[in-house]
N, C-alpha and C positions, 0 to 999 in steps of 0.2 A: 982517554979521558972519559969516554962514555961509560966505561965500566966502573969508574970511580964514583960517579954520581949516585947510583943505587947503594953502593957501599957506604958513602957518606950519609945518605938518608937513613940507612939502617942504624949506623952508629949514633946519629943525632936522636933518633927515636929511642934507642936503648938508653942513652944518657938522660933523656927527658923522663922516661919511665922510672929510671933509678932514682932521680931526684924527687919525683913525685912520691915514690914509695918511702923515701927517707924523711920527707917533710912531716911534721906533726899533723895529726888530724884536726881539722877545724872543729870548734865546739858545735854540737848539734843544735843548741839553742842559746840565745844570749843569756848571760848571767843575770838572774833575777835581781831586781833592785832590792835593797834592804827593806824589810817589812816596816811599816810605820809603827809608831809606838802602840803597843797593845793596851796601854793603860790610858783611860780617858783623862785629859788634862783637867786640873782643878778649876772650878768656875761655880758661881752661884747657880747656874742652870744645872750643873751636875748634881748639886745638892738637891734641887727640885726633883730631878730624875730619881735619885736615890730615896727621896722621901715620899714621892707620890706615885711613882711607876712600879715600885717593887712590891706594892700590895697585891698585885696580880702575878708578877713574874720576877725572877731574879735579875739584877742589873747585868749579870753576865749574858743573859739572853739578849738584852738590848745591844750589847757591844760585841756579840759573837761574830758579826759580819758587817762590813761596810756596805753602804747602799749608794745608788746614784743620788746626787744632791736633790733632784726633784722628787725622789721617792719619800724623803723624810717628812715633807709636809703632809702627804697623804697618810703616812703611817701615824703621825702624831694626831691628825684629825680623826682618824679611825679609832684610835685609843680613847680620845675624848668622847667620841660617839658611843663607845662601849662603857663609859663610866669613869675614865681617868679624871681625877679631881684636880683639874687645872683651869684657872680662870683664863680670860683672853690674853692678858699680858704674859702669864706664865707659859701659855701655849706658844706664843711667839718666841719667848726666850728659849724654851726647850728646843723648838724647831731650829732656830738660828744656831744654837750650840751644836746640834747633831749635824746640821748641814756644814758647818765650818770645820768641825773636828772629826766627824765620823763618816764622811762621804768618800766614795770611790774617787780616785783622781780622774780628771777629764780624759777622754780618749784622745790619743795622739792624732 
């Protein structure tokens, strides 16, 4: 019986290796989530962005990348400081729109 134990261990190892080789490879990375809509949703604030922000740059520039929610306030304030023609109420409206619709999802 002592000679059978090493033989059984060898057979078990061979079977395990064969099964592992036959199994499909696990994915290297998780499947990415579907991309959010690339078209900004209609809203009066979008009309403001298209009317008042595109005098300096194309709307595609604004919507080329999502940003952390807290970054939008800084960006909008910087643009107003550089001459964007937004009154206080419009600034709040544009900022809220970008934060709601064009921010990065929160980190898990």
